[in-house]
C-alpha positions in Angstrom: -0.3 -0.1 -0.3 1.5 3.5 -1.0 1.6 6.4 1.4 -0.4 9.2 2.0 1.3 12.2 0.3 1.5 14.8 2.0 -0.7 18.2 0.9 -0.1 21.1 0.4 -1.9 22.8 3.6 0.7 20.7 6.0 4.2 22.2 4.5 2.9 25.6 4.6 2.3 25.7 7.7 5.5 23.6 8.6 6.7 27.1 7.0 5.0 29.0 8.2 6.1 27.8 11.5 9.7 27.1 10.4 8.8 31.7 9.5 7.5 32.8 12.4 8.8 30.9 15.3 12.6 33.0 14.6 10.6 36.6 14.8 8.7 35.4 18.1 12.2 33.9 19.6 14.2 37.9 18.9 11.0 39.5 20.1 10.1 37.4 23.6 14.0 36.2 23.6 13.0 32.8 24.4 15.4 30.0 24.1 12.6 27.2 24.0 11.3 29.3 21.4 14.7 29.6 19.7 15.5 26.1 19.7 12.2 24.5 19.0 12.3 27.1 16.4 15.7 25.4 14.9 13.8 22.0 15.4 10.7 23.6 12.7 13.4 24.6 10.2 15.6 21.4 10.5 13.0 19.9 9.7 11.3 21.4 6.9 14.8 21.9 5.4 16.2 17.9 5.0 12.3 17.0 4.0 11.8 19.4 1.3 11.6 18.2 -2.5 12.5 19.7 -6.0 9.3 20.8 -6.2 9.4 22.1 -3.8 12.4 24.1 -3.3 11.8 25.3 -6.7 8.4 26.6 -6.2 9.4 28.1 -2.4 10.2 31.8 -2.2 13.3 31.6 0.2 15.3 28.5 0.3 15.6 26.1 3.3 18.9 26.9 4.6 17.6 30.0 4.9 14.8 29.4 8.0 17.1 27.6 9.6 19.5 30.6 9.8 16.5 32.9 11.2 15.8 30.1 13.3 20.1 30.3 14.6 19.9 34.4 14.5 17.1 33.6 17.1 18.4 31.6 19.1 21.5 33.0 19.5 19.7 36.4 19.9 18.1 34.4 23.1 22.0 34.1 23.8 23.2 37.0 23.8 22.9 39.0 27.0 24.9 35.9 28.3 27.8 37.0 26.9 27.4 40.3 26.7 25.5 41.2 29.5 23.2 44.4 29.7 24.8 48.0 31.3 22.5 48.4 34.3 23.1 51.7 35.9 25.0 53.7 34.0 23.9 57.6 32.8 23.6 58.8 29.0 27.2 60.1 28.5 27.6 64.2 29.0 25.5 66.9 26.5 22.7 64.3 25.2 19.1 65.5 27.2 18.3 62.0 28.7 19.0 62.8 31.9 16.8 65.3 34.4 17.4 65.9 38.3 14.5 65.8 41.5 13.8 68.5 43.2 14.3 68.6 46.8 11.8 66.6 49.1 9.5 69.7 51.1 8.9 68.4 54.7 5.5 67.8 55.3 
């Protein structure tokens, strides 16, 4: 018995997940979403047929690269910690002094 061929809808959903999950991981900096994006994109890239590759607007390795970039963004604060407590440079006009407290 011949296995069922995948429908076009399942490929569309997989492509949508492979392109949407990296963006969600970058915006939220969530590592779990980033690694899920890597798995989805690798699965989509390795399972695409030559006909699907010819018909798609972006190559499969592009989605893998975006997913890896999203994982890199999620782990960036580990290697480049944010600068907390530093004031803006001189002359930027962003620092304002609070008025003195008035006793009641």
